[in-house]
N, C-alpha and C positions, 0 to 999 in steps of 0.2 A: 565489585560485580565481574561475577568470570564468565571470560571472551567464551562463546562457541562460537565457532565455524568461519569464515572470511568476512573481515571488517566490510563496511562501505565503500570505501576507496574502493578495494578489492573487487569487489562485487562492480561498481559500477567500470572497472580497469576491464573486466573478463565481457560488460554488455559495451562498452566502447572497443573494444577490438573485432567482437562477432558485426557490429553493424561496420567496422572499416573494411572487413575482409570483404566481403562481400557490397561496399560501394554503397550505402544507404544513407549516407550523412546526407546526399542531395536531401531526401525525402524527408527529414527527422527537423522537421522545423517545428520550432514549438506547439504554433497551432495543431499540427497533425498528432504531435505527442497528447498534447489534452485532450485531443477528440480520442484516441487511441485509447489514454486512458479510461474515457470515459466508455468507450465500448465494451472493453475488460470488464470494467465496474457491472456492467451490465451483464456479463455473460457469470460474474461472479456468481449476482444478486436469483440467478433462472436457478442456481442450486437450493436454494431455500423458496422460492416461489408456493405460495399454497402449502406449501410444509407447516404444520407446528410445531413447537418446540419438542415434546415426543418425538418425532418422525425425526427429526433430524439427529436427534442424541441416538435413535435407533441407525440413522444411517454415517453417523459417524464411527459407528462401529466396523462397520465397510471396508477394506482394501479400496473398491471401485469407487465410492462415493469421498472415500478420502483424500485421494491421487487425483480425480477431479477436483475439489477442491484445493486444491494443494497447485496444481495447475493453474489454475485462474487467482490465484493467492499471486505466486510467480509474476505471471502476466502483469498484475497490478502494478506490483514492484520494479519489474523491467522499465514500463512505461515509466513510471515516475521517477526512477534515477535517472533514467535517459532525458527525462525532460530537465532535472535537477541540473545534470551535468551539462547539456547545451544552454542552460540560458547562467551557467556560472555560479548556482547557487547550492550550498555547502547539503545535504540535507538533513547531516546530526546537527548540525547550528542550527537550519532550520527548526528540527524539533526540538531542539532546549528553549532555542529565545521563547517558540508561542507555548513551552509549557509553563516558562517564568512569569507572559504574561496571561496564559491562566489559573498559575494559581495567585497571584494578584486580584485577578478576576472574582475569582471563585474562594476563599478563602476557608480551611478547613472548618474553622469554628463555625461559620457561619454556612457551611453548603454538603457538611457530612451527612450523609443519609438521601436527599435531595436534592430534585431534579430541575431543573432551570426550565421556566415556565414556558422557551421557545422550543423543549425537545419535548412536551408533553402532547 
């Protein structure tokens, strides 16, 4: 797989330095970071609220919408990476472990093209 852009560790370092320079560590407890993540996810969802797939596809063709979407995705990622950093969880290892569990739970030969009941 060809790597594009900075690694997760590099991003976490940038975020950590940003927080440190502003003396915000004191406020960034796990619960506050989890709540902030949820708030940012809500802001991300607002970009899709009351719009059908065709409308979203059209909006994705505009610089303004793409910039707003990019900003909200970045906000969610920043808070998630900061939460991982504060709690000592390696996000890359967490994703790989979760995908391994998912692969075991949803074998390809049984689940190709099917949606699990809990998602219907």
